[in-house]
C-alpha positions as CSV (number, residue, x, y, z in Angstrom):
1,M,-49.5,71.5,-134.0
2,K,-50.8,68.1,-132.5
3,N,-47.6,66.7,-133.3
4,I,-45.6,69.3,-131.4
5,T,-47.8,68.7,-128.5
6,G,-47.5,65.2,-128.9
7,K,-43.9,65.3,-128.4
8,N,-44.4,67.9,-125.8
9,L,-46.5,65.8,-123.4
10,K,-43.9,62.8,-124.2
11,K,-40.1,64.6,-123.1
12,W,-42.0,66.0,-120.5
13,R,-43.9,63.4,-119.2
14,E,-40.8,61.4,-119.4
15,K,-38.7,64.0,-118.1
16,L,-40.6,64.5,-114.9
17,G,-40.3,60.6,-114.1
18,Y,-44.5,59.4,-115.3
19,S,-45.1,56.6,-117.2
20,Q,-47.8,56.7,-119.7
21,E,-50.2,54.0,-117.2
22,K,-49.7,57.0,-114.4
23,I,-51.2,59.4,-116.4
24,A,-54.1,57.7,-117.6
25,E,-55.2,57.0,-114.4
26,Y,-54.7,60.4,-113.6
27,L,-57.1,61.8,-116.4
28,G,-58.9,59.1,-116.3
29,I,-59.1,57.3,-119.7
30,A,-57.0,54.3,-121.1
31,R,-53.1,53.8,-121.5
32,E,-54.0,53.7,-125.6
33,N,-55.4,57.7,-125.3
34,V,-52.4,58.9,-123.7
35,S,-50.2,57.1,-126.4
36,F,-52.1,58.5,-129.1
37,F,-52.0,62.6,-128.3
38,E,-47.9,61.9,-127.7
39,T,-47.9,60.1,-131.6
40,G,-50.1,63.1,-132.6
41,E,-53.0,60.5,-134.2
42,R,-55.3,62.2,-131.6
43,E,-55.8,65.9,-130.2
44,I,-55.8,66.2,-126.5
45,P,-58.6,67.2,-124.8
46,V,-58.0,71.1,-123.3
47,S,-59.0,69.8,-120.2
48,H,-56.4,67.2,-120.8
49,L,-54.1,69.4,-122.0
50,E,-54.6,71.9,-118.7
51,K,-54.7,68.8,-115.8
52,I,-51.7,67.4,-117.2
53,A,-49.8,71.2,-117.0
54,Y,-50.5,71.6,-113.9
55,L,-49.8,68.1,-112.7
56,Y,-46.1,68.7,-113.9
57,G,-45.9,72.1,-112.9
58,I,-46.1,74.1,-115.7
59,E,-48.9,76.7,-118.5
60,P,-50.4,74.5,-121.0
61,E,-49.6,77.2,-123.4
62,T,-45.9,75.3,-122.7
63,L,-46.6,71.9,-124.2
64,F,-47.4,74.5,-127.7
65,N,-43.6,75.4,-127.5
66,E,-41.0,74.3,-129.4
67,D,-38.5,76.2,-128.4
68,E,-35.7,74.5,-126.2
69,T,-34.6,77.3,-124.3
70,Y,-38.2,78.0,-122.9
71,Q,-38.8,74.3,-122.0
72,E,-35.8,73.9,-120.0
73,A,-36.5,77.1,-118.1
74,E,-40.4,75.4,-117.5
75,L,-38.4,72.6,-116.1
76,S,-36.3,73.6,-113.3
77,F,-39.9,74.8,-111.6
78,A,-42.2,71.9,-113.1
79,F,-42.4,69.0,-109.8
80,R,-40.3,66.7,-109.7
81,N,-42.2,63.0,-107.8
82,A,-42.3,59.6,-107.2
83,E,-44.5,57.0,-109.9
84,E,-46.1,55.1,-106.9
85,L,-48.1,58.3,-105.7
86,S,-52.2,57.6,-106.0
87,K,-54.4,59.4,-108.6
88,E,-55.8,61.7,-105.2
89,S,-52.5,63.1,-104.3
90,L,-51.7,63.4,-108.3
91,E,-54.5,66.0,-108.5
92,N,-53.5,67.7,-104.4
93,I,-49.6,68.4,-106.0
94,A,-51.9,69.3,-109.5
95,R,-53.5,71.9,-107.9
96,F,-51.2,73.5,-105.8
97,Q,-49.1,73.5,-108.4
98,K,-52.0,75.7,-110.3
99,I,-51.7,77.9,-106.8
100,V,-47.5,78.5,-107.2
101,R,-48.4,79.7,-110.9
102,N,-50.5,82.3,-110.1
103,Y,-49.1,82.9,-107.2
104,L,-46.1,84.1,-109.2
105,I,-48.3,85.8,-111.7
106,M,-49.8,88.0,-109.3
107,E,-46.6,88.7,-108.0
108,K,-45.2,89.8,-111.0
109,K,-48.3,91.9,-112.1
110,L,-48.9,93.6,-108.6
111,G,-44.7,94.4,-107.6
């Protein structure tokens, strides 16, 4: 499972244009740890997994999924941004993405 998650972490990060350094800064960890997560050498803590998923505008479960069709569908909702955003901006984007996702889930259940 670590290898699938690691591959997905790297794939999403690269598709959205983030560097390992930027993700490390956002998570408050060393860049090397991001590399270890992506290669499957270390298991990523759930708290980091959730923060990354919400930054990317996806459900955390997406990072466990091997289905390419599912991954591509999720990518259409993902926020693409510039590498030069500050940590605070990344946190705001992640909060906003989480609110939007929760709203869409509520709409689907209610409507």
